[in-house]
N, C-alpha and C positions, 0 to 999 in steps of 0.2 A: 562442446556445441549442443544449441539446446534441439530437440527433437519436435519439435511443432511449427505450424507456419503460422505467419504473423496474420492476424487479420483486422483489420483497420473499422472500425465502427463509429460514424457521427452521429450524435442524436443532439438535443438538446438538454441544456442545465435548467433549473429553476428559473433564471433570470430572461430565457430564453435566446441564450447563446448556443452558438454551433460548439460542439465540446466532442472532439476523438477520443473514445474510451479505449481501456486498456485490453490487452488481449491476451492475458496472463495472469492469476493471480498474485504472481512477484511484481509485476509493474504493477497493478490496482493496489498492493500494499503501498510500494513508494510512491504512485502517486497520493493517495489516503495520505502518509508521513507529510508528504511536503504540502497539503493543503493545509492541514492542522498546525504545521511549524510556520505558515504566513498567517493563518487565523489568530493563533494565541503568539504570534509576534516571539517565537522559539526560535532559539538557535539550536543544531543537533547536539552539540557539547550538551547546552544544557537539558535537553532531552536523555540522554545518555546519562546524565548524572541523576537525572529525577526516576529513569524506568530500571536502569541497573544493566541496559544492556550498553556492552561497550560501544563507544565511536566508532571504533574500525567494524563493529558488524551492522551497524547502523549505514555507515558508510556504502559496506558492499548491497546491503539489502535497497538503500535508495539508488545506488547504479545499477542494480540487477545483475550482478557478479556471483549471486550464490544460486543455487538452483533450486531447494526447495525452500521456505519458511515456514519453521514450528510454530503451531500453534503459541505456545508456552510462551515463543519470543514476541510473538504478537500482543499475547496479553500482557506482559510485561512494557511492552511500548506503549499501549492505549492506555496502561497504567502513568506513565510519565506524564502522558499527558492530562490525569487526572480523569480521565474518563473509562466507563467498562469495556469491555469488547464490543459489548453489544451496539455501545454507542459510536465504537470505533467503524464497525462493521455495517453502519446504517449510513451508506452513502451510494450510489447510483454505479462506482465503480465494482461494487460487490455482486450485482444482479448477475443472477446466472446467464442471461440474454446478453450481458457484454462483457463477458470473458470465454477462452477458449480454456479447456480444462481439459488435459491428454490423459488421456487411462492408460493405465500400465498393461505395460501387453504379458 
């Protein structure tokens, strides 16, 4: 069970369309992966093969069934899209104002 409250943020994307932003880092990563899969016309299987991240790990990230994504995994996923981690994170999804980050107790 997750220990954070859900926050929904509605904003506009670069096309002027309403967009519901992520409420935690894991969801932002999942949404970014899905965006890039569509943009690059790539399957999860192809991403798994390109990145070296197992298909089951990708599935868990995309379905938000893992508690925390490791940066090393995200770097591999970015590489699977043939992009740097900076390019992967270059999205409004990752702006601090659009994320709810729970601090450790």
